[in-house]
Structures are given as structure tokens and as C-alpha cells.
C-alpha positions as CSV (number, residue, x, y, z in Angstrom):
1,M,144.2,33.6,343.3
2,I,142.9,31.9,346.5
3,L,145.5,32.0,349.3
4,P,146.4,28.6,350.8
5,K,145.2,27.8,354.3
6,L,148.7,28.3,355.8
7,V,148.7,31.9,354.6
8,S,145.2,32.3,356.1
9,F,146.4,31.3,359.6
10,I,149.3,33.6,359.3
11,S,147.0,36.4,358.2
12,F,144.7,35.7,361.1
13,A,147.6,36.3,363.6
14,F,148.6,39.4,361.6
15,I,145.1,40.8,361.6
16,S,144.8,40.2,365.3
17,S,147.9,42.3,365.9
18,Q,146.5,45.0,363.7
19,I,143.3,45.1,365.6
20,V,145.1,45.3,368.9
21,S,147.3,48.1,367.6
22,G,144.2,50.0,366.4
23,K,145.4,50.1,362.8
24,P,142.6,50.6,360.1
25,I,141.2,47.7,358.1
26,I,143.2,47.3,354.9
27,G,141.4,47.6,351.6
28,V,138.6,49.8,352.9
29,P,138.3,53.6,352.1
30,E,138.0,56.1,355.0
31,D,134.3,56.8,354.4
32,Q,133.5,53.1,354.8
33,L,135.6,52.2,357.9
34,H,132.6,52.8,360.2
35,L,131.1,49.7,358.6
36,Y,133.9,47.6,360.1
37,Q,133.5,48.6,363.7
38,P,132.8,45.7,366.2
39,I,129.6,45.4,368.1
40,T,130.0,47.4,371.4
41,E,127.0,46.2,373.4
42,G,124.7,43.3,374.1
43,K,125.5,39.6,374.1
44,D,127.4,39.9,370.7
45,I,129.8,42.5,372.0
46,G,133.2,42.3,370.1
47,K,131.7,40.5,367.2
48,W,130.9,41.8,363.7
49,R,128.0,41.3,361.2
50,C,128.5,40.9,357.4
51,I,127.5,44.2,355.7
52,G,125.3,42.7,353.0
53,A,124.0,39.8,355.2
54,P,123.7,41.1,358.8
55,T,122.2,37.8,360.0
56,V,125.7,36.3,359.6
57,L,127.7,37.0,362.8
58,L,131.5,36.6,362.8
59,N,134.3,37.1,365.3
60,Y,136.0,40.4,364.6
61,N,139.3,38.7,363.9
62,Q,137.7,36.8,360.9
63,I,137.9,40.1,358.9
64,N,140.7,39.8,356.3
65,D,141.7,36.3,357.6
66,G,141.9,34.9,354.1
67,I,138.7,32.9,354.4
68,C,135.5,34.1,352.7
69,D,132.8,33.9,355.5
70,C,130.3,36.5,354.3
71,P,128.0,35.7,351.4
72,D,128.7,39.2,350.0
73,G,132.5,38.9,350.6
74,S,132.5,42.0,352.9
75,D,134.7,40.3,355.5
76,E,137.6,40.2,353.0
77,P,138.2,43.8,351.7
78,G,142.0,43.4,351.9
79,T,142.5,39.9,350.4
80,N,141.5,38.0,347.3
81,A,139.7,35.2,349.2
82,C,136.2,36.1,348.0
83,E,135.5,35.6,344.3
84,N,132.4,37.9,344.4
85,R,134.5,40.8,345.8
86,L,136.0,42.5,342.8
87,L,137.8,45.6,344.1
88,F,140.6,46.5,346.5
89,Y,141.1,50.0,347.8
90,C,144.6,51.5,347.7
91,K,144.9,54.4,350.2
92,N,148.1,55.5,348.5
93,K,149.0,58.1,351.2
94,G,150.9,61.0,349.5
95,F,149.3,60.2,346.1
96,L,145.9,59.5,344.6
97,P,143.8,56.8,346.2
98,R,142.3,54.3,343.8
99,Y,140.7,50.9,343.3
100,I,142.4,47.9,341.8
101,S,141.0,44.5,340.9
102,T,141.3,41.9,343.7
103,N,143.0,39.5,341.3
104,K,146.0,41.8,341.7
105,V,146.1,41.5,345.5
106,S,148.8,39.3,347.0
107,D,150.3,38.5,343.6
108,G,153.8,39.6,344.5
109,I,153.6,42.9,342.6
110,C,152.9,46.2,344.2
111,D,150.0,47.6,342.2
112,C,149.2,50.2,344.9
113,C,152.1,52.7,345.3
114,D,151.9,52.1,349.1
115,C,152.1,48.3,348.5
116,S,149.0,47.8,350.7
117,D,147.8,45.2,348.2
118,E,150.7,43.0,349.2
119,S,150.3,43.4,353.0
120,F,149.5,39.7,353.6
121,V,152.4,38.2,351.6
122,M,155.3,37.2,353.8
123,E,157.9,37.4,351.1
124,P,159.0,40.8,349.9
125,P,157.2,41.9,346.7
126,A,158.9,40.9,343.4
127,Y,158.3,44.3,342.0
128,K,157.4,47.5,343.8
129,G,157.6,50.3,341.2
130,S,157.5,54.0,342.0
131,D,156.5,55.0,345.5
132,C,153.6,57.4,346.2
133,L,155.8,60.5,346.7
134,T,157.7,59.9,343.5
135,L,154.4,59.4,341.6
136,Q,153.0,62.6,343.1
137,N,156.0,64.5,341.8
138,V,155.7,63.0,338.4
139,Y,151.9,63.8,338.4
140,N,152.5,67.4,339.4
141,H,155.0,67.8,336.6
142,L,152.5,66.2,334.1
143,I,149.8,68.7,335.2
144,E,152.1,71.6,335.0
145,E,153.4,70.7,331.5
146,E,149.9,70.0,330.1
147,T,148.3,73.1,331.5
148,N,151.2,75.2,330.2
149,I,150.6,73.7,326.7
150,F,147.0,74.6,327.1
151,A,147.8,78.1,328.2
152,E,149.9,78.7,325.1
153,G,147.4,77.1,322.8
154,A,144.5,79.1,324.3
155,K,146.5,82.3,323.9
156,A,147.1,81.4,320.2
157,L,143.4,80.6,319.8
158,E,142.4,84.0,321.3
159,D,144.9,85.7,318.9
160,L,143.3,84.0,315.9
161,K,139.8,85.1,317.1
162,V,141.0,88.7,317.5
163,K,142.7,88.6,314.1
164,H,139.6,87.4,312.4
165,S,137.1,89.4,314.5
166,I,135.4,86.3,316.1
167,R,133.3,87.0,319.1
168,S,132.0,84.4,321.5
169,I,128.4,83.4,321.4
170,E,128.0,85.0,324.9
171,D,129.5,88.3,323.6
172,E,127.2,88.1,320.6
173,L,124.2,87.6,322.8
174,A,125.3,90.5,325.1
175,N,125.9,92.8,322.2
176,G,122.7,91.7,320.6
177,Q,120.7,92.5,323.7
178,K,122.2,96.0,323.8
179,E,121.3,96.4,320.1
180,M,117.7,95.2,320.9
181,E,117.4,97.8,323.6
182,T,118.5,100.5,321.2
183,L,116.1,99.2,318.5
184,N,113.2,99.1,320.9
185,V,113.7,102.7,321.9
186,T,114.1,103.8,318.2
187,V,111.0,101.8,317.0
188,N,108.9,103.2,319.9
189,N,109.9,106.8,319.0
190,L,109.0,106.1,315.4
191,R,105.7,104.6,316.3
192,N,104.9,107.7,318.4
193,Q,105.8,109.9,315.4
194,L,103.6,107.7,313.1
195,S,100.7,108.0,315.5
196,D,101.0,111.8,315.5
197,Y,101.1,111.9,311.6
198,E,98.1,109.5,311.4
199,S,96.1,111.7,313.8
200,L,97.0,114.8,311.8
201,L,96.1,113.1,308.6
202,V,92.6,112.2,309.9
203,Q,92.0,115.8,310.6
204,E,93.4,117.0,307.3
205,R,91.5,114.4,305.3
206,T,88.2,115.3,307.1
207,K,88.7,119.0,306.3
208,Y,89.8,118.2,302.8
209,E,86.7,116.1,302.1
210,E,84.4,118.6,303.6
211,D,85.9,121.5,301.6
212,L,86.0,119.3,298.4
213,K,82.4,118.2,298.7
214,K,81.3,121.8,299.2
215,N,83.5,123.5,296.6
216,N,84.1,120.8,294.0
217,P,81.6,117.9,294.2
218,I,82.7,116.4,290.9
219,L,86.3,116.0,292.1
220,Y,84.9,114.7,295.4
221,E,83.1,111.9,293.6
222,F,86.1,111.3,291.2
223,E,88.4,110.7,294.1
224,K,86.2,107.9,295.4
225,M,87.4,105.9,292.4
226,D,90.6,103.9,292.8
227,M,92.9,105.1,290.1
228,T,95.8,103.4,291.8
229,Y,94.1,100.0,291.5
230,L,93.4,100.6,287.8
231,S,97.0,101.6,287.1
232,Q,98.4,98.6,289.0
233,V,96.2,96.1,287.1
234,V,97.2,97.7,283.8
235,N,100.9,97.7,284.8
236,S,100.9,94.0,285.9
237,T,98.9,93.0,282.8
238,F,101.3,94.7,280.4
239,E,104.2,93.2,282.3
240,E,102.8,89.7,281.5
241,V,102.0,90.8,277.9
242,G,105.6,91.8,277.5
243,K,106.8,88.4,278.7
244,I,104.5,86.6,276.3
245,S,105.7,88.8,273.5
246,N,109.3,88.0,274.3
247,A,108.5,84.3,274.6
248,Y,106.8,84.4,271.1
249,H,109.8,86.0,269.4
250,E,112.3,83.7,271.1
251,I,110.5,80.5,270.1
252,I,110.1,81.7,266.5
253,K,113.9,82.3,266.6
254,I,114.6,78.8,267.8
255,M,112.5,77.3,264.9
256,D,114.0,79.7,262.3
257,K,117.5,78.7,263.4
258,L,116.5,75.0,263.3
259,S,115.0,75.4,259.8
260,S,118.2,76.9,258.5
261,S,120.8,74.7,260.3
262,Y,119.5,71.2,260.4
263,T,120.4,68.6,257.7
264,P,117.2,67.5,255.8
265,S,119.2,64.8,253.9
266,L,119.5,62.8,257.1
267,K,115.9,62.1,256.6
268,D,114.9,62.4,260.2
269,R,111.2,62.0,259.8
270,V,110.2,63.8,263.0
271,V,112.4,66.8,262.4
272,N,111.5,67.1,258.7
273,E,107.8,66.9,259.3
274,N,107.8,69.5,262.1
275,V,110.0,71.9,260.2
276,A,107.6,71.7,257.3
277,N,104.6,72.2,259.6
278,F,106.2,75.3,261.1
279,A,106.8,76.8,257.6
280,K,103.1,76.1,256.7
281,L,101.9,77.6,260.0
282,Y,104.0,80.7,259.6
283,K,102.5,81.5,256.2
284,E,99.0,80.8,257.3
285,S,98.9,82.7,260.6
286,L,102.2,83.5,262.3
287,E,103.3,86.2,259.9
288,K,100.1,88.1,260.6
289,I,101.0,88.4,264.3
290,K,102.4,91.8,265.2
291,T,103.8,92.2,268.7
292,D,106.6,94.3,270.1
293,P,107.6,94.1,273.7
294,N,109.2,97.6,273.5
295,I,105.8,99.1,272.5
296,D,104.2,97.2,275.3
297,T,106.6,98.7,277.8
298,G,106.0,102.2,276.5
299,L,102.2,101.7,276.6
300,K,102.4,100.6,280.2
301,G,104.0,103.9,281.2
302,Q,101.5,105.9,279.1
303,L,98.5,104.2,280.6
304,A,99.8,104.7,284.1
305,D,100.1,108.5,283.3
306,Y,96.5,108.5,282.1
307,F,95.1,107.0,285.3
308,L,97.4,108.7,287.8
309,V,98.1,112.1,286.1
310,E,95.8,113.1,283.2
311,L,92.4,112.2,284.6
312,P,93.1,113.5,288.2
313,K,94.4,116.7,286.6
314,L,91.3,117.0,284.4
315,F,88.9,116.8,287.4
316,T,91.2,118.8,289.7
317,D,91.4,121.7,287.2
318,G,87.7,121.5,286.6
319,K,88.1,122.3,282.9
320,S,89.3,120.9,279.6
321,D,90.3,122.4,276.3
322,D,89.2,119.3,274.5
323,T,85.7,118.5,273.5
324,A,83.5,116.0,275.5
325,R,83.5,113.6,272.6
326,Y,87.2,113.6,272.3
327,V,87.6,112.9,276.1
328,L,85.1,110.1,275.9
329,A,86.8,108.7,272.8
330,K,90.0,108.7,274.7
331,I,88.8,106.7,277.7
332,T,87.1,104.3,275.2
333,F,90.5,103.7,273.6
334,V,92.2,103.1,276.9
335,R,89.6,100.5,277.9
336,A,89.8,98.9,274.4
337,L,93.6,98.9,274.7
338,A,93.6,97.1,278.1
339,L,91.0,94.5,277.0
340,G,92.3,94.2,273.5
341,K,95.9,93.5,274.6
342,V,94.6,90.7,276.8
343,D,92.6,89.2,274.0
344,Y,95.5,89.5,271.6
345,S,97.8,87.8,274.1
346,V,95.5,84.8,274.0
347,E,96.1,84.5,270.3
348,I,99.9,84.8,270.8
349,V,99.9,82.1,273.6
350,N,97.9,79.8,271.3
351,A,100.5,80.3,268.5
352,I,103.3,79.6,271.0
353,D,101.5,76.4,272.1
354,K,101.4,75.1,268.5
355,I,105.1,75.7,268.1
356,R,105.8,74.0,271.5
357,E,104.0,70.9,270.3
358,M,106.4,70.8,267.4
359,L,109.5,71.3,269.6
360,N,108.2,68.8,272.2
361,D,107.9,66.2,269.4
362,I,111.3,66.9,268.1
363,S,112.9,66.9,271.6
364,E,111.4,63.6,272.5
365,N,111.5,61.7,269.2
366,Y,114.4,63.0,267.0
367,N,116.9,60.4,265.9
368,V,119.8,60.8,268.3
369,N,122.0,58.5,266.2
370,F,122.2,61.1,263.4
371,Q,123.9,63.6,265.8
372,D,122.5,66.5,263.8
373,K,124.2,69.6,265.4
374,G,121.3,71.9,264.3
375,V,118.7,69.6,265.9
376,I,120.8,69.2,269.1
377,A,121.3,73.0,269.4
378,A,117.5,73.5,269.0
379,V,116.6,70.9,271.6
380,N,119.1,72.5,274.1
381,S,117.8,76.0,273.3
382,Y,114.2,74.8,273.8
383,K,115.1,73.3,277.2
384,D,116.6,76.7,278.3
385,Y,113.5,78.4,276.9
386,L,111.1,76.3,279.0
387,G,113.1,77.1,282.1
388,K,112.8,80.8,281.4
389,Y,109.2,81.1,280.1
390,E,107.1,78.1,281.0
391,S,105.5,79.8,284.0
392,S,104.6,82.8,281.9
393,L,102.9,81.0,279.1
394,K,99.4,81.1,280.4
395,T,96.2,82.8,279.3
396,L,95.8,86.3,280.7
397,V,92.4,87.3,282.2
398,L,91.6,90.8,283.6
399,P,90.0,90.8,287.0
400,E,86.2,91.3,286.9
401,N,86.6,94.1,289.4
402,F,88.9,95.9,287.0
403,I,86.3,95.8,284.2
404,K,83.7,96.9,286.6
405,E,85.8,99.8,287.8
406,I,86.8,101.0,284.4
407,D,83.1,100.9,283.2
408,E,82.1,102.9,286.2
409,L,84.9,105.4,285.4
410,Y,83.6,105.7,281.8
411,K,80.1,106.4,283.0
412,F,81.4,109.0,285.4
413,V,83.4,110.7,282.7
414,E,80.5,110.5,280.3
415,E,78.2,112.2,282.9
416,N,80.5,114.9,284.1
417,I,82.8,115.8,281.2
418,P,80.2,118.1,279.5
419,K,80.3,120.3,282.6
420,L,84.1,120.7,282.3
421,T,84.8,121.1,278.5
422,T,85.1,124.6,277.0
423,S,83.1,123.7,273.8
424,Q,80.0,121.6,273.3
425,V,79.0,119.6,270.2
426,E,77.6,122.0,267.6
427,H,76.0,121.5,264.2
428,G,77.4,122.9,261.1
429,A,80.9,122.9,259.6
430,E,82.7,123.2,262.9
431,G,80.6,120.4,264.4
432,E,81.2,118.2,261.4
433,T,85.0,118.6,261.8
434,E,84.7,117.6,265.5
435,N,82.5,114.7,264.7
436,E,84.9,113.6,262.0
437,E,87.8,113.6,264.5
438,S,85.8,111.6,267.0
439,N,84.5,109.2,264.4
440,E,88.0,108.7,263.1
441,M,89.2,107.7,266.6
442,M,86.2,105.6,267.4
443,G,86.5,103.6,264.2
444,L,90.2,102.8,264.4
445,S,91.2,99.2,264.0
446,W,93.2,97.4,266.7
447,G,96.5,98.2,264.9
448,G,95.3,101.8,264.6
449,I,94.7,102.0,268.3
450,M,98.3,100.9,268.9
451,N,99.6,103.5,266.5
452,K,97.4,106.3,267.7
453,I,97.6,105.8,271.4
454,G,101.1,107.3,271.8
455,G,99.8,110.6,270.7
456,L,96.7,110.4,272.9
457,L,98.5,109.9,276.2
458,P,100.8,112.8,277.1
459,R,103.4,112.2,279.8
460,D,104.2,115.7,281.1
461,Y,101.8,118.0,282.7
462,Q,102.2,121.4,284.3
463,S,100.1,121.8,287.4
464,S,98.2,125.1,287.6
465,F,96.6,124.5,290.9
466,G,96.6,127.4,293.3
467,S,93.5,126.9,295.4
468,T,93.3,126.2,299.1
469,I,92.0,122.8,298.3
470,L,95.0,121.9,296.2
471,S,97.3,123.3,298.9
472,L,95.6,121.1,301.5
473,K,95.8,118.1,299.2
474,N,99.5,118.6,298.7
475,Q,99.9,118.9,302.4
476,I,98.1,115.6,302.9
477,S,100.3,114.0,300.2
478,T,103.4,115.2,302.0
479,H,102.2,113.9,305.3
480,E,101.2,110.6,303.7
481,N,104.7,110.2,302.3
482,E,106.2,111.0,305.7
483,A,103.9,108.4,307.3
484,L,104.8,105.9,304.6
485,K,108.6,106.5,305.3
486,L,108.0,106.0,309.0
487,K,106.1,102.7,308.3
488,E,108.9,101.5,306.1
489,R,111.5,102.4,308.8
490,I,109.4,100.7,311.5
491,K,109.0,97.6,309.3
492,G,112.7,97.5,308.7
493,I,113.6,97.7,312.4
494,E,110.9,95.2,313.3
495,E,112.5,92.8,310.8
496,Q,115.9,93.4,312.4
497,M,114.4,92.7,315.8
498,K,112.7,89.5,314.5
499,D,116.0,88.3,313.1
500,K,117.7,88.9,316.4
501,E,115.0,87.2,318.3
502,E,115.3,84.1,316.0
503,L,119.1,84.3,316.5
504,F,118.6,84.4,320.3
505,N,116.2,81.5,320.2
506,K,118.7,79.6,318.1
507,F,121.5,80.3,320.5
508,D,119.3,79.3,323.5
509,D,118.7,75.9,321.9
510,L,122.4,75.3,321.6
511,N,124.4,73.5,324.3
512,D,127.8,74.7,325.3
513,E,129.5,72.3,322.9
514,D,127.4,73.5,320.0
515,K,128.2,77.1,320.8
516,V,132.0,76.4,320.8
517,L,131.7,74.4,317.5
518,L,129.8,77.3,315.9
519,E,132.6,79.7,316.9
520,I,135.3,77.4,315.5
521,K,133.4,76.9,312.2
522,E,133.1,80.7,311.8
523,L,136.8,81.1,312.5
524,I,137.8,78.4,310.1
525,E,135.7,80.0,307.3
526,K,137.4,83.3,307.9
527,M,140.8,81.6,307.8
528,K,139.8,80.7,304.2
529,D,142.5,78.8,302.4
530,F,144.6,77.9,305.5
531,S,146.0,74.4,305.6
532,I,148.2,72.2,307.8
533,T,151.3,70.7,306.1
534,D,153.8,68.2,307.5
535,K,155.9,65.2,306.6
536,I,155.2,61.8,308.2
537,D,157.5,58.9,307.3
538,N,157.7,58.8,303.4
539,Y,154.7,61.1,302.8
540,S,153.9,64.8,303.0
541,Y,150.4,65.8,304.0
542,E,148.4,68.9,303.3
543,I,145.1,69.2,305.3
544,S,142.6,71.9,304.3
545,L,140.1,72.6,307.0
546,N,137.6,75.0,305.4
547,P,134.3,73.4,304.2
548,K,133.5,76.5,302.1
549,E,136.7,76.1,300.2
550,M,136.2,72.3,299.5
551,G,138.6,71.3,302.2
552,S,140.6,68.1,301.4
553,I,143.6,66.0,302.5
554,L,146.3,65.4,300.0
555,Q,149.0,62.7,300.6
556,K,152.1,63.0,298.5
557,E,155.0,60.5,298.3
558,T,158.3,62.2,299.1
559,K,160.3,59.6,297.2
560,G,159.9,57.7,293.9
561,N,157.4,59.1,291.5
562,Q,156.0,61.5,294.2
563,K,152.4,60.4,293.5
564,T,149.7,62.6,295.1
565,V,146.4,61.1,296.2
566,S,143.3,62.6,297.9
567,L,142.3,61.1,301.2
568,G,138.9,62.7,301.0
569,E,136.9,65.9,301.0
570,L,135.7,67.6,304.2
571,Q,132.2,66.5,305.1
572,T,131.8,67.1,308.8
573,I,133.3,69.1,311.6
574,K,132.2,67.9,315.0
575,M,133.3,67.3,318.6
576,D,133.6,63.9,320.2
577,K,134.5,63.9,323.9
578,T,134.7,60.1,324.2
579,F,137.1,59.8,321.3
580,S,139.0,62.8,322.6
581,L,139.5,61.0,326.0
582,I,140.8,57.9,324.2
583,K,143.3,60.0,322.1
584,F,144.4,61.9,325.2
585,V,145.2,58.7,327.1
586,E,147.1,57.5,324.0
587,Y,149.0,60.8,324.0
588,L,149.9,60.6,327.7
589,K,151.0,57.0,327.4
590,L,153.3,57.8,324.5
591,K,154.7,60.9,326.2
592,Y,155.3,59.4,329.6
593,T,156.7,56.0,328.6
594,D,159.6,56.2,331.0
595,E,157.3,56.5,334.0
596,D,154.7,54.1,335.4
597,I,152.4,57.0,336.2
598,M,149.7,56.0,333.8
599,L,149.2,52.6,335.5
600,H,148.7,54.4,338.8
601,L,146.1,56.8,337.3
602,I,143.7,53.9,336.4
603,N,140.9,53.5,338.9
604,E,139.3,50.2,338.2
605,N,135.6,49.6,338.7
606,G,135.3,45.8,338.2
607,K,133.9,46.0,334.7
608,I,135.9,44.3,332.0
609,G,137.0,46.7,329.2
610,E,136.4,49.9,331.2
611,E,139.0,52.2,332.6
612,I,138.5,55.2,334.8
613,Y,141.3,57.7,334.9
614,L,142.2,59.9,337.8
615,F,143.8,62.9,336.0
616,D,141.0,65.2,337.1
617,N,139.5,67.2,334.2
618,L,142.9,67.4,332.5
619,Q,141.5,65.9,329.3
620,D,139.1,68.8,328.9
621,I,142.2,70.8,327.8
622,N,141.1,69.5,324.4
623,N,137.6,70.3,323.0
624,G,137.3,67.0,321.0
625,L,137.5,68.6,317.6
626,I,137.3,66.2,314.7
627,F,137.3,66.7,310.9
628,E,135.8,63.9,308.8
629,Y,136.8,63.5,305.2
630,E,135.2,61.1,302.7
631,N,135.1,60.3,298.9
632,G,138.9,60.4,298.4
633,D,140.7,58.7,295.6
634,K,139.8,55.0,295.2
635,C,142.3,52.5,296.6
636,W,143.6,49.9,294.2
637,N,141.2,47.0,294.6
638,G,139.6,48.7,297.6
639,P,137.2,51.5,298.7
640,H,137.5,55.3,298.3
641,R,139.9,56.7,300.8
642,S,138.6,58.5,303.9
643,A,140.1,60.1,307.0
644,R,139.4,61.5,310.5
645,V,141.6,64.3,311.7
646,Y,141.7,64.6,315.5
647,M,143.0,67.9,316.7
648,R,144.3,68.3,320.3
649,C,145.3,71.6,321.9
650,G,148.6,73.2,320.8
651,N,150.0,76.6,320.1
652,T,150.9,75.8,316.5
653,F,149.4,73.6,313.9
654,K,151.2,70.3,313.4
655,I,150.5,66.7,312.2
656,H,151.9,64.1,314.6
657,G,150.9,60.8,313.1
658,V,148.9,59.0,310.5
659,Q,147.5,55.5,311.0
660,E,145.6,53.4,308.5
661,T,143.1,51.8,310.9
662,T,141.3,49.8,308.2
663,K,142.0,49.5,304.5
664,C,142.2,53.1,303.1
665,N,140.7,54.6,306.2
666,Y,143.0,56.8,308.2
667,I,143.2,58.4,311.6
668,I,145.4,61.6,311.6
669,D,146.6,63.0,314.9
670,A,147.2,66.7,314.8
671,S,147.4,69.7,317.2
672,G,146.7,73.3,317.0
673,P,144.9,76.2,318.7
674,L,141.6,75.1,317.2
675,G,141.7,72.0,319.4
676,C,141.9,74.0,322.7
677,N,138.9,74.2,325.0
678,S,138.7,78.0,325.7
679,T,136.5,77.4,328.7
680,F,138.9,75.0,330.4
681,A,139.9,75.6,334.0
682,Y,141.9,72.9,335.9
683,N,139.7,71.2,338.5
684,K,140.8,68.3,340.8
685,D,138.9,65.2,341.8
686,I,137.1,64.6,338.5
687,Q,137.3,61.0,337.2
688,R,137.2,60.2,333.5
689,Q,135.9,56.9,332.2
690,I,136.7,55.0,329.0
């Protein structure tokens, strides 16, 4: 309020006495008193200029005289005379200095604990409240009590971390850096070993090729061919052939079961027609298809032996007990087997496609009103079938390079096998027998090839190599294997190092709050099925915190029918410092209701709705941990229940209160070690704003 003129004149006299006595200007902080010094030289000596409008010159005794003379109100720091001056400074000697709103000045109530805001009121204040010394004692007790609570809570949090083997992000990073240093040393040593092996292999291969070219030119030319490639193509092709074979048998099984289990009398036209079409197709072509995935698997292994064992042995030994025609017939069969299997798989895929058309028609168009169990089972089985095989039901094509390579191999065998076999083609009775054997193999049908091939491709061989070349080859093979092992070890370590680098980068991108939250989440997950239980009013509550265990909040009536409802399932764990400050202020106000300490911890800033608190960084005892729950049981004639659990620092887990802030939306106040800020250290002179 604006003071009456009478009070202003009294104030004038009072101020004059203050100036004479040298007392400081009221309502001004120490660091601004220099702005209120009178002019000490010139014609305006003893006068004073408005701070924000220095062209306005006043008598020094016009400061705090109850009359607003300066446009910026700077001449009235200690009164409420200027409407545009919003704040008054309480020095509060012995306690915390603070600002209050000027509308509290000279209102008969001591808002400053030193009562300086009532300095210009002649009557004694109607209410003084606690003095500064008393408030300081209360504040010291508050700090001691809250920091003790933190110390106990932080100790409990550390115990939980030790119990569940949780390390801080900083510890993880430090330990990871040490591991990276060890891995670096290890991988560099392995790379040096690999380099030595590779250098040695270059020398050994050079010597081997020179000796081989000189002593066994046929084997030298043979080893230029890529038997590994041929074997890999055959292996992958027969793998796909096996899948197609399985797919064929399973889709036949689905249709067979449908044919025997559905109810024709329901007269479902789509089902009846497709079952009839399947029976017709089976008689016309399907029963002629012969395929066995087990045989395909066996052939895959036998063909691998042929390319990787039998042919290399033949040319390494440099001799064969079989005739040239027999050896040529054999490679012809192998080529025919690979190409023929691919061609035959096309026929199988085409058959599958025809059956799929029938099942697609049934699945999309059968009469659902009939609820035919046989049809429903077939539709479901077909759906599972597509999920399992759809990506495999494609036409197989051998790579052109494979056909080229196997043709070149045939020409090489044809050219060189006569030089290696022990007997040549002869005329007469013996030659006729040999020709008959070869002609028999050359004239086999596709089915005959499949039946004959098992006897043509032996799996076990006894090596009879004793030459220097073979010894060198074995030595090269041994060193290649060692080099391969080193490469695998190096690759494994490099992947570990890459994972650690990614982890380091991830941690580098995290702020301190995110790091703490990461540790808390890891701890909660290791606490597994832990929950907080407590009774509040007529309800008992059980709060589960673990997101991996479908954390939820259950509310149960303790009286009556003891109905239990869900307040929601855990959706989010986060930290909210702003909300944490609001809850901390609420907590202090409830805890210290008998004292007016909280009023004197508010430092006003002139903005409506904002409060700045002077309890230093005390609120940082709490890390701002919040658990958000949604999609609980639906309220009668309302939304689904939801809740936010705010957890402040404490040495044990406890629920303190539950509020329904809006319909079926709850705020739950809890405490426990998880809410403690492990990095907190008490620090004075930090203001907190709400």
C-alpha cells in the first residue's frame, strides 16, 4: 500500500537521522550500497542521482522518504512508495538474506526475520514471528536431519549395488579401458603371429608349386581348379532341394488330412471342388513324383567327398585301379546328378504351386458359417506352412560359373585319366565286359542314377602319400589351419573391441542424469520380483518396479469385499528434477509445520507464481526418480487407471501417501534407496526455483 503523507514526513526525519548516524540504506543489499552514495564533488555535492535516470537529481534525504521521486523507483528501496519497485531486500543478519515483495513492506507483519521491512512503521509490528537466530538454529537442524537421511539412504543404495554387482558407469568405463588395453596388446601379438605364418606360407607355397610343376604337372594343373567352390555350390543346392522336398511332403500331408477330415455333406462348393481337383492331380502327376529329403542329405555328403577327397586323391596318387571309361562315367553321373536335381526340383515346385492355388482358394473363400473343423485345421496348418516355407519355394538355378567349372573339370579328367589308369580299353571279351559296365552306367535313367550313386561315391579313403611333395602339402595345410585360427581369434577380439567402442560412444553421449538412470534400471532388473507394499487409509498397495517383470500397482481394499484393482502397468522410468523440487518442498512443509522456517526460505523475484528457495542444493538429495504406470483397470464410468510414483531418498522402501489428482489418476509418494542421488554433496548458496 502507499504510505500516507504524514508517515512520509516522519520517515523523512527518520532517514535524516540514519544518514547522520552513518547507518546503511534499508532495503539495499551490500553489493549495491555503493549506488546510494551522495555526490562528493562539484556544484551538486551532497545530492544523489536516480540510478536508472541519472538526469534526475535529488536531495540525499529524499531516499526512502516515502515519496516516489525517481522514474525507476530507485529512491525508495526500503518503502512501498513506488509501484514499479517490486522487491525489498532483507539483510537478516544471523540468517539467510532474501528478497520479499514490496507489498509486504510496512504492512505491520515482520516478513524479514530482522523486521527491517517494518522499519518505517511507528507502531510495533502486529506479528514478528521467529527471529533470525532462532531460524538459523531450525535451519541447521533441518540440514542435519535431511543430510543424515541421505547418508543412510545412500549407504542402503550402495549396499544394494554391491549385492547385485552393479558398477557405476565411470567404473564400467575405467574397467573397459583397461580391458581395451589388454585386448590391444593381445590382438597386436596375434597379428604379428599371423604375419609370420603368412610369410612362411608364401615361401612354402612357392616351393610346393615349383616342385609340383616339376614332378607332377598333372596334379599341378588339377590344383588350379576350385574343388571347394564346386563342393560349396553342390552343398547349398542340395540344402535347398531338401527344403523343397520337405515342403512338398508337408503340403501333400495337409491336403490328405483335409480330404479325410472335412465334411462333404456341408456342400461347401469351394472346399469340395478343390479336394476333388487335388485327387485328380494326384492320380495324374503327383504320385509319380519321387523325392526323399533323407536321400538328398546323404547325396550332399557323398558329392562333397567326391570333389574334396576322391578326385584330389586320384590326382595326388597319380594312379587309379579303375578304367578310364569308368572314371569318366562317374564324373558324368556327378554332373548329371547336380543338374538333374535342380531340374527335378523345378517339377516339384510347380506341383507345390498347383496345390497352393487350391489351399489359397480354400483359405480365402471357404464358408466360415459351416465351422467345419477339418477345413479350419487345414487353413491354420497352411498358414503355418507359409510362414515356414514360403521363402524356400522358388525355382533353383545353378550358377553359370558352376556349370563352366564342372565342364572344365570333365575335360581335364577326360584328357588326363588315361595317363593314370592301370588298364586301357581293350578289344575282345575283356573289353566287352568293360564296355558293358560303362554302357550300363551311361544309360541309367534318372531314378537309376539316384539308386546307383551311393555305390559310386565312397566316403572313406586311406592316404598312401609318402612323397616329399605330400609332406610339404600337409605342412602347408597345417600352417593354413593355424593362420585361419589366428584370423578367427583376431576377428573375435576385433568384434569385442568394436562392441566396447560402441559402448564407450554410447556412454559419452549420455549426460550425468542418463548415466544414473541407466544404473538404477540395471539394479531394478536384477532385483527382479521386488515390490513395495504398504497400507494407506483403507487400502493396501503393492508396487512392482521391474519393467522386465511386467511391473504393476495393485490397490486392495482392507475392508468390505477386499476388491483388488490394477492402477496400471509400468511404462516409463525417468527422472524429473522440476517435479522432484515441487515434491521436496511439499515434504518439507509437511514435516516442519510447527516452524515458520519455510516462509523464510522463499526468495521472491517479483514474478507471480514463481518461488525461489534458499535451501542450497538440499533438494539434490533426491535424484527425481519417477515410475509411470498406465492402462490399469477401467474406472466405473471413467478412464483406465494410471499412476505416477515419485520416490524420494530413504534407507528403506515405504509408501507415504496416495492422492487421486484427477479422476482415476494417482500420485503416489514413496521413499527408498533408489531415490537417493549417489553423487550428492551438500553445497551452500545454491538457490532453487519453482
